[in-house]
Every structure is written in C-alpha cells, then in structure tokens.
N, C-alpha and C positions, 0 to 999 in steps of 0.2 A: 848397631851399637850407638848409643846416644852419648854425645860429648857435651858436657855442660861446663860453664865457666861463670863464676860469680863476678858480677861487675863491681868494681871498686866504688865504695861510697853509696851503694844502693842495694836494696833487697830485690834485685832483678835476676832472672835466669835466662841465659841465651842458649837456645837449643838449635844448633845448625841443621839438624836432620828433620825438623818439624816444618820446614817451609814446603808447602804443597804446590804452589804455582810459581812460575818464573817471573811473571809480571802482574801488576795490579793497576787499576785506574780509579780515580776518585768517583764516589757515588754521586756527588754534586759539588757545587762551587764552594760549599762551606767546609770542605776538608782542610785540615790544618797540616802544615809542614813544620815538624818539630826538630829542635836541636838535640834533644835527649828524650828518653822514654818517660816524659812527664807531660801531662796534658796542657799545661800552660806555658811550657818552655818553647815558644814559637821561634823558629829559625830566624836569624836576623834579616835574611833576604826576603822573608815573607811576613814581616811585621808591618804595622801601619795601614791596615786595610787591604793589603795585597791578597788577592784570591787566586786560587788555582782553577784552571778550567778542566772540564771532564775529558779532554783529549790528551792530557798529560799521562805519563806512565812511571810507575815505580818498579825498577828492576831489583828484585829482592836479593838480599844477602843474608837475612836472618830474621828471627822472630824473638820477641822479648815478652815475657809474662811478668807484669808488675802489679803492685797493689791497686793501681788505678785502671787496669785493663790490659789488653793484649796489644802490643805494638809490633809493627813491621819495620825493618831497617833495610835501606838500600839506596840506590842512586836514582835521583829524579831526572827523568828524560823529558825534554821539550817535545811538543808535537811537531816542531820544525826540525827535529833531529839533534842529537848530542846531549851530553850530560850537563845539567845546569847546577845541581848540588849533589855532592857525594856523601854517603853515610848519614843521610837524614832518617828521621823516625816519623811514622804516621800511626794514628790509631787504626787498628784493624777494622773496627766498626764503621769507619768513614770511607773504606776502600773496597772495591769489588775485585776479588781474585779468582773469578770463576773460569778463567781461561785454561 
C-alpha cells in the first residue's frame, strides 16, 4: 500500500514505498546538495563553490517527484564516517543508486 503526503507549500509528492536502494553515491563532483526539492535551493553548508566528492553517501529516507524532476531525500554521510547533514535533498539524476 502506498502512503502519500502532500508537502505544504509545494506541488510535490512524497512516496515512502518507492525508495529502491538504501544508499546512493554522487555520479561526479558536480552533484548538488539541496535544502529542499528545488534545483537551485543549495543547502547552506554546500554553497559558495563547495563540491561533494564521489566517496560520499546518501542514506535514503524518501523520494519526491516535483515539477522540476525526481529528488531523493536522506542523510548525507561523510567518507570518513558519520552524518554530516540530515534531511537533505539531491536530484536523482545526479546520483547512482545501483547498489
């Protein structure tokens, strides 16, 4: 059974049962870390030219389909271990979730 919940203030749909992989990694160093499911809403910790390396991991907690694409939501894990940012968004097209 699918549970859906409309996010306030946006025409987005969160579907908790559509997450296929538990973790994802950036396809390259141009992957963006977002504050919300909007392509230009860069997370404050990742603004100003900060790039993510390909050894980072996103531990998935959900998937959002918006007008501008498919987004993944989760916790960003450092290659050194530990959560760096909780509840961030990324564009699905910029991440590899083939594990």
